N, C-alpha and C positions, 0 to 999 in steps of 0.2 A: 544450362538448364533454364528453361522458362516455365513459369508457372502461372495458372490463374486460379484466383482464391475467392471464395465468396465468405461474407460473414468477417471480414477483416476490421470492420469498426467495432465489433463485440468483444466480449471480455475474454474469448478463447482465442479468436482470429487476432486480435492485436497482439496477445502474449507469444502466439506462435511466431508471428510476422516480426517481433521485436527480437526474437531468438535467431530466427532465421536469416535475417538479413545482415546478421554480423557474424554468422558462423564460418568458419573456415572453407566447409564442403559446398558451401552455396556461392563463395566469391566469383564474382563475375556472372551469376544469375540474373534473371530477368523476373519481375513481379506485375503481374496484371490483376488488380483488386476490383472487384464488381461491388457497388455501391449504389443505393437509392438515393435520390433526392439532389438539388443542386447544392446544398450545403454538404455535400459527401466529404469534400475535402478537408473541411474543418472538422467533421466528427472523425474523420479517420486521424487526424493529427493529434486531437485531444485523446482518442483512444491509445494511440501508442505512447502520449506522454504517460496516460495512467498506467500502462503496462510497464514502461521504464521504470517508473518511481516505484512501482510495486515490487519489481525486481531488484531495487537497490541501484539502477543503473545511471550513473550522471555522466559516464564518459562520453556518451552520446546523446544526442538531442531527438526530439520526434521529427524536427526539421531535416535532420540529417538522413532519417530514415525513408522519409517523403520522397527525399531526391531521388530513391532507387524503385520508386513505385509509379507505375502507370496506372491512373485512376479511370475507371469506365463507369458511367452512369447508367444504370438499367435495373430491372426487376429479374431476380432469380427465377421467380414462379412463372415466368412470361416466355413464350416462345422465342427463341433466339436472345434470350435475356431483354427483350425489347431495347436492344442497343440500336444506336443509328448506324446509318451505313458505314460512315466512316470509321467508326470503332470495330464494326463487323469485318472490315476489309483489314483494318490494322491487325486484328486477331487472326485472321486467315492466313496473313504472310509472316505471322511472328513466330511460328513453330513451337507452339504450345506443347510441351511433353506430358505435362502433368496437369490435374485440375485438383484443387483442395475444396471439398466442398462442407463449409463449417456454418454456413448461414442456417438459422432455424426460427421459426415461430414457436416460441416456448408457450403459449397459450393452449389450453386444450381443444379451443374452437378453432385453432389455427394448423390441425392436423391435415387438412386437405391441401393447403397451400405448402406444407411440406412434402406431400405426394407429387404435385404439381411441379415444385422445383426439382426433384429427383427425375421427373420426365425429361422437364428443360434441361436439365444437365447433362442426361443421357444423350439427348440430341446434340449438344452442344460438343460433348465427347466425340460424337461420330465425325461431326462436321470438321473438327479440329484434328481428328486422327491421332489423338493423344494415346499413350502407351499405358497410363495409368490413372485412375481416379481414387482419391481418397475421400472417405465420407466419415465425418464425425456424427456419431449416433448416439445412443444412450444405453447404459447398462439395464435400462428397465424394459428393453424390447422383449424381455422374458416373460412379461405379464404376471399375472397373479400366481401366487404359490409357488413359483420356482426360487428356491433360497440358496441353492447350490449348483455351481457349473465351471467347467474348466476355463481357463483363461481364454484358450483358443475355439470355443464350443460355438457352432454354428447354432441359428436359431430357426426352427421351422415348426409349422403346424401350430403355433401359438392361437388360441381363440379366445382366451380369457384376459383381458386388460383393466388396469386399474383405471384408465381414463383414454380419451380420444388420442390425446398428445403420443403416448406410448403406441397407440394402434396406429397412428400416422407414421411415427418413425419406422416402424416395423414394417409398414408398406413400401416406404421410401426404400428400405434396403432391398426388400424383394425386388423392386422396379429397376434398381441399380446391378444387382446380382444377375438378372436376365439380360439387361442390357449387355454387361460385360460378357455375358457367354455367347451372345449372338454377335457382337462388334469385334471381340477378340482383345479387348484391353484387360488389363489386370485391375483388380478392386481390391482396396484396403479399407476394411470397416473398423472403425476404433469407437469402443461403447466405455466411455467414462460413467462412473457412478455420480454421486452429488459431488460439484465441483466447489471449492472453497478457494481462500485466498492463497497468497504467496508464502513460501516456506519462511523466510526470515520475516518481511515487514507485517504479513497478515492482512495485507490490504485488499480489500474486495475489488480494486480496480474498476469501479463503477458498476459491477454486477448488480443487477436487482432480482434475480431468479434464485430458485431453491432455497438454501438457507437463508440468502440475504434479502429474498422475498419476505420471509417470516420475521426477521429482524425489523424490516421496514414496518410492516404491519403492526407488530407490537410495539415498537418505539412511538409510533403515532397512537396507539390506545394507551401507553404509558404517558404520554404528553395530555390525552384528552382527561385520563383519570385525575390525574395531578391537579388539573384545574379545578376538578369538582372535590377534590380531597379524598380520592379514593386510590387503592392500590392492588386489589384483588381481582382476578378473573378466572374462569373456568374454561379448560380447551378440552375439546373431543380429540382424545388421543391415545394411541395405542402403546403396548409396552415391548416394542421391538427394539432394533437398533436402527441407525442411519448409517450408511457407509460413504464416508466423507473422504474425499481425495483432493489433495492440492494441484493448482494450476500448474505449478512446477513439474509436478509427476506427470500431469497431462501432455504438456509440452515436450518433456523428456520422451514420452512414446511417440508423439507424433515426429519428431526428429528421427527416432529409430526407424518407424516407418518410411521416412524420407530416404534413410539412409540404405534401408533393405531392398527398397524400390532400385536403387541405383545398381545394384548387383544381381538381383532376381531375373531370372531368364524366362520368357514365354509369359503366356496370359493365365493367371489364377485368381483365383478369390481368397483372401485371408480375413477372418475376423478375429479381434482380439479386444477383452474387456480389460478396460483399465480400472482397478480397483483400489479402495483404500483402506482405512481403518473403520471397524464397525464400533460406534459409540452408543451406548444405551440411551434410549431416548429420555429416560429420567433424569441423565447427567446433561443432556441438552436443553431440557426444560430448566434445570437447577442453574445453569451457566446463563440462560436468558434471564431468568428471575433475578439472578445476582446483578448483572451488567445494566438491565433495564429498570430496576427496581419496581418490579411487579411481583405481587403475591400469585403465583400461578398453580392452580389447583386442575389435576387431569381426571378425565373420566372415559371409559370406553362407551358409555350408555348416553344416546341422544337425549333420551328423557332426563338425564341428570341435569343438562344444561340451564342455568337460570335464563329466563327471558331476557335479561339485560344483556347477554352474552351471546346471543344468536346470531347477530348482525356479523359480530368479529367472527364467530366459527365459519359463518358461511364465506367470508373474505379468506379464511384459511382452508376450505374444504379440499382443496387441490392437492395439499400436502398430507391430509390425513392417512391414505392408504400407505405411504411410506413409513408410517410410525406403526403399523403393524407388525406382529412377531411373524406372520407368514410371508412377509415381504423382505424380509432380512437378506441380504446379499453376501453371499462367501464365494469367492473365486480361487480356485486350486490351480497349481502350477507354475507360481511365479512369487519368488520370494519379494516381500515389500521391503526396501531399504529402510534403515532406522531414520534417516533423515526426513523419509516421508511418511513416518508414522504419525498419527494425531492421538494426543494424550489430553487428559483432562485440562492442562494448564494452555495447550495450543488452542484447544477449543473456547477457553474464557478470551484468549486474546483475538481469535479470531471474531468472536461476536463483539469484544471491545472496539476492535478496529473498525466494524461494520456500524456500529453503534455511533461512533464519530463521524463516519463519512455520512450515516443518514441524516445526522443533525446539520452537517455543514455544507454536503455535497462533495464530489471529489476533489481533492486538493489541485489536481492538475487541470481540472477545468477553469480554475482561477489563476493558477501561475503558468508561466512560459520558462523551460530552462534554458540559459544562453551561456556561452563560453566566452570569457573576455580574456584576452592576453595580457598577462603581467610582463613587467619589464624584464625580468630575468628568463622569459621564455616559457614559463608554465602558464598553465589555463586555469583562470578561477572559475568555479561553477558557480553562477549566480541566477537568481529566481526573481522575476517580476510579474506583477499581475497583468493579465492579458489584455484589460483595458486601460492601461497605464497611460496619464494624461497628465502633461505639465501644468495645466490648469487645475488640477487637484493638489492639494497638500500631500506630501510623502512622509509615511513612516520607515524607518530602517531597523531591523530586528537583527540584533548579533546573537546568535546560537550559542549553545553551549559547545564546548569542545567535542567534536565526535558525535554529536547528536544530530539525527536525519531532520530535514526541513518539516517533515509530517508532524513532528512534536509542536509546531508553531501554528498548526492548521485551526485550532479554535480560535488564536490571537489574530491571524490572518484574516479570517472570516468575520471576526468582530471589528477590526480596523476598516475592512471593505465596507460595513454596514454603516462607519462613521464617515464614508466618503473619502478614505485615505487610499492613495497608491501604497503598495508596499513592496521593499526592496530588502533581500537578504542574500545569503550565500553559503555555501558549505565550507567548513572549517577547513583550511590547509592541512594536508595530512589524514585526515578522518573527519567527515565522511569521503573527502576528496582524495582518494587513494592514487589519483596520478600525480600527486605531489610527491617530489623527492625528499624522503625523511633522512637523507643523508646532507641537506642544506641545513644551515644553521639559523634559517630565517624563522624562528616558531615563538619568538619573544611577543608579548603583548603588543609591543609597538609595531612588530611586522603584522599581526593581525589587524591592528588598526588600520595599516596601509591599504587593506583590501576593502577596507569602508571606503577610502578614498577613491578606489579605482570604480567602485560600482556607481557611488554617485556621480561623478563625473560623466561616467558613460552614459548616464540618462540625464545629465544636464540640471543635475538639482543641486541646489546652492544650500537650502536650509531645511532641516529635517525634525521630525519627532523621532528622537532616537531611544531605541528599546533595546535591553540586554538581559538575558537570563543565566542565572549560573556561573559559569565561567565567563560566559559571554558578557555579564553584567559588568566585569572588572575590565573588560575589552572597551565596553560603551563607555564607562567611565574615563579610561585614559582618551578616547576620542574626544569627549567632552571637555576634559582638560587642555587638550592639545590643539582643538580647532573650536574655539567658543562661539566663532561667529556664525558655525554652520548648524549648530545644535538649537532648536527651538525650545525642546524640553527633553528631559532625561529621566526615564524609567527604569529603574534597577530591581528585577525580579529575582529573587531568592539568591542573591550575589552570594558568591563562594568566595568571600573576602579571607584570605590567608595570610596576612601580613604578619611580622614576627610579634609574638605575643599574643595572637588572636586567639580566642577560644574556638575550639575545632570540635567536630562531631567525632564520633569513633571512626565513621568513614572517611574523613578528610585526613586525620590523623592517619590511617594505615596507607591510605592514597600517597601522601608525602613520605610514608615511610618504604612502601615497596616499589613504587612506581619508579623511582631512580634508579634501582636496582634491575628492573625488568627491562629498561630502556639501554642497558649495557650492550645487548646484542639480541638479533632474532632467535638465537639458540636458547637463550634466556627465557624470551617470550613463549617460545614453543614448549618448553618444559612447564612453565606456569599453566599455560592453556591446556595441555594434556593431563595435568594433575587437578586441577580446579574448573577451567572453564567450559571443559568438553563436557555439557551439562547433559545429565541423567534426567530427562524430561518426565520420567515416571515418578520422580519424586522431588517435592520441592526443597527439600532441606537434605544437605549432604554433611556427614561428619568427617573432619578433617584431623589429622594428628601433627602433620607438622606445622610449625608456627607460621611459615610463609602463607602456606596454602589456607590456615585459617583466617589470617589478616586478608587475603586477597579475597576469600569469599565473602567476608564481613564488607570489605570495601565495595563490592560489585554487586552485593545483593540486598540492596535497601529499597528497592522498588516493589510494589505490590504485585502478586502474580499475574493479574491482568494487563500488567503494563511491561511485561517480558519483551514484547514486540518493540517497543519504543527504544529500548535501552540495548537491545541484542547487539547491535553493530559494533558496541564497544569491545566485546569478546567474542565475536562471531568465528574468528579463526586466529591462528598464531601471528599472522601480520596485522591484524587489526589490533591485537593486544600490544603489540611492538609499537605500532604508531601511537596509541593511545597513551602509552608509557612515555614516549618521546614528547608528547604535546603536556602532559602533567608535569614531567621533569622540568620543563622550561617554565611552566605556569607557576611552581611552588616556588621558584626563586623571585618572583616579583614582590614588590611591597607597594600596594596601592596607596598607602598613607603619604608616598612621596608626590602623589600628585591630586588626590580627591579634594585637596584645599584650594585648588586652582579651579574648580568647576564654577562658572557664573550661572548656567541655565537654570531654569527651575528644575527643582529636582525632587523626585519622590521615590522613596524604598520600599518595595513589598516583600512580605515574609509571611511564614505561618508558623505556629508554636511546635506543629508536628513534623517540621522538616528536619529530618534526621541524615539529609545528605549535606547540606549547605547551614551550618550553625545560624540560627535567627541571630545571636548576638553580632556575628559580623555585620548584617544589616544595621543593628543599632547603632555600633562604633562609625560606620560608615556614614550614617545621618549626622552623627557628632561632627564628623571631619568635613563634611560638605558644608559651605554657607548656605543657610536659609533651607536645607533640605528638610522633608516630611518623611514620616514613617507611617507606614499601613501595614497593621498585624491582622491578616484575616483569620478568624478563629476555626479551629480544625482543619487546616489546610496543610499539605506535605510539599515536598519539592515539586511535583508535577500539578500543582494547583492551576497553573495555566492552561494544561490540557483537559482538565475533568471537574474544575470547580467554578461555576458559573458566577458567584459572588466574587471570586477573585478575579475573574476575569472582567467583571463589571468594574469592579474598582479601578482597575489600570486603563481601562477604555474610558471611563470618565474622567480621570485624570488629564489623558492625551487630548481628550475632546475640549477639555476645561482650557487647557493651556493653550490651545491653538485657538480658541475663540477668543481668548483674551489677548493673544497676540495680534490676532487679526483687527481688533477694535483699537489696540494702540497705534498701529499702522494707519488707521483711519484718522485717527485723532493727530498724528503726526503730518 
């Protein structure tokens, strides 16, 4: 199969390609991707990297996917897509069977471009003699006042729209439907509602539209108000619902449409709404208020707006119609799988992930994923900043066992601001599920060996070394055994669990239950099904069995809005088993055996509210490391590196100071 796709560099297009190119049904297929601009290849690679990261895929890189795509530079709204003669000739002979039209101008004033693109696409479909066109439209082609409709309903005779964007998408559907009737190709129209981030990671994948547009505008307003000591705004807002659908569900339906087209005979048009969960606007506003630190009041009456908020509301005017009760969307005829339902806790996490990305930019716009071969034949999943330069100092971060690279996002952004390269990697076993857990290579020394592989691959001799949580213990081992390679050592919320150490309830339960869970995948599956198969409609579950109670206590120490960060540890039976194997090996270690050998300038960082790794562990480690210092940031918890600016500033200040000092000493020498 050979397809032509528009909008591949966008949020939906890149997520679709990331899935399609690795699906068994598309094996051997070819993709032509249309994109504008001389930097289209770079934009597509970054978009695919964001999509893979959001989907939790580290088994394949964006570069791997790019190898299966032929990029065409052109303009979807222009005749013949404004392709050069050579690319047109290439398409003419490529036997393209299907076109996926995903590109869209999301601005209200861009509606004419969307209609022009539909006409240009219809002409291209006729030229290439394709058998099917798939068009990604919007659920809001129903216009004003239509709240309920069947999933497979057609849309005709709409005259009242909320804005020109809806009008343009409806007109584009009409253009394509008429062209399909006249030319004889089949047309599949998919109409998603408001698209949000990935099921597990909750990451927006670089999207700045719909809900994410609101988050960006309000985050900017929150920052502006904070500079002036204010925190209150009034929004023009209705009392309806927002229908939110995750990107995974949208891609699921796109892949299903692709599969249907392979077996459907004849030319026909099908239209399908892709709905999600209706969440009351008041809950959305409450979540935005909570995560952005704004006191938000709502009014349906423009006359009630304070003059100071008029400009803000003008920026959000596009979103106002979707908050009204008469625009509530209900789609009948298809059950929404439980995994795709969005509850209040999911909403908190979607907004928190967007808030972080708004503050620091998409993580995979900073990093590139690479696979490095280990001596045993397994592949290490490494991350390096895209603009890595041997001329700059390098910081290496050892992440906590099982945690995704995304938790390091603020730290990586901060180090970049200090002029550092950044290197890190996925922990063997989890998140790196490609690692064979039957191997015994899970000791702290084994994890430290990955540091050697990563740094040597990039030709880095001496680094600023940072470690977080269990990763802090690994980092301390590296510093003790390779002192010449460590310029400074930063140990963040270290989980020091040596014999006799003071432990939190989390650490106690972890040490108690994880060795039992690590006995077999069957035990892990039983624990997952009884404890971790979470009912997201409730934040707290009551357990009767002791092991279930302890497991729940051990894994439920994060704030609700941070569930998307830690969910990978218990996302499924295999993840529970892998994490248990990691922890079983970890609790056997005694860091006191090597802490006294550390010679690098060392500072430990912790917070009094850390109920995951006991702060006393950092105190005792400071006492064991010659010349080490300790920074206790008031009011911070275990995830302070992710969401507490003062904690982050303290870490970055130490790293920058030690590098400056080392540089001066070299000059003197």
